[in-house]
N, C-alpha and C positions, 0 to 999 in steps of 0.2 A: 504494500500500500504506500502510495506517495502522498505526502501532505503538501498541498498547494495553498500558500497564504498570500494574501494581497496586502502588502504593507502600506499601500496608499488608500485602502478602503476605510470607510467611516466605521465599519464593524470592528470591534475590538479583536485583537489577535487571539486571545483565549477563546472567544466565542467562535471564531473561524476554526480553531483547532478542535473544539467540541464538535462542531458540525461536520468536519472532515472525518473524524473518528466514527461518529454515528452513521455517516454515509457509507463508510467502509464496512460497518456491521450490516447495514441494510443491503448492500450490494454483495454480501458474502465474501468480501475481500478479507475481512477479519471474522474469524469463527470463534465460537465459545472455547475458552481455554488458550487461545492464541496469546502469546506474549506481546507486550508493547515495550518500547524502550523505557528505561528508567527516566525519571524527571530530568536528571542531569544530561543523560545521553540524548534525549529528545531535544532538549534546549540547544545542545551543541550541534546536533544534526541539522536543525532548521534555522539556527542562528538567532534564537530569541532568549529572553531572560528565563532562567529556571523557575522563577516565581510565577511567570505566565503559564508555563506548562503545569506547575503544581496546582494553580487555580483551575485550569481546565480538567485535570485529572480528579481533583476533589469533587467538582461538579458531576463528572461522569460517574464517579463512585456513588455519590448521593442519589443519582437518578437510576442506579442499578445496571449501568452499562459495563463497568469494570470492577475488578477487585484489586485491592492493593495489599500484597503480602509482604511482611518484613523480609522474609527469606526468599520467596519465589519471585518477588517483583510485581509488576503490573500485568494483569491478564484480562482479556475479555471475559466477562462473567461466564463461568463454566456452565451454568444452568440456562444460559441465554437471557435475553431481556424479558422481563415480565410482560404479560399480555395487558392490553388496554383495559382499564376499568372506568367507572363513572368519573372518578377524580381526574384521570388522564383525559377523558373526553371533554370534560369541562375546561381543562387547560388548553386543549386544541381550540375550542370555541373562543376562549379569551384571546388566544394568539391570532386567530384568523380575523377577529372582529375589526382591528384597525386596518388590515389589508383590504378587507371588503369595503370599509368606509372610504378609504383613500381611492380605491378603484371606482367607486360610485362617483366620488368628487371629480375624478379624471374621465368620467363618462365611458368607463369600460363596461361593456354589456355583461349581464349575468352569463350569457352563453360563452363569451370569450374568457371570462374569469374561470368558469368551470372547465373549459377546454384546456386552459393552462394547467389547472390542478390535475386533470385526467392524464395529460401528457407526462407530467412529472411523476405521477403515481405509476404510470405504465413503465416509465424508464426504470424505476426501482423494481417493479414486479418482474420485468423481463430479466433483469440482472439476477434476481433471486431465483428465477426458474432455470437459470443457466442459458437462456437464449442470447444470441448475439444482439448487440445494439444496432 
């Protein structure tokens, strides 16, 4: 898995790192039990502050994507990511709300908005099923 960070982006580096790792899991590039580099090694590999990597790893741990073992290091959660529940679905709704509002302000049609969502969802679904992009 390759980490691609945009140092010119308005999005914080730790958030980009979180998203990249979650995408790697979604695309099955990172499987349950797979190791990730240590905080220090990841920071050195991609040229960022180790506190930035630590912040990303702590968030991923809190959300159940990774486990951090003192002896084994950082691994993708061996039991996989827990399935969506009502709390998660409420979080999805909260996060989508501003995107939908902005899209309406910018006169994006519901059809175009849903098409974008479907295309992105399909991209991950294809990767998950092992189909070629």
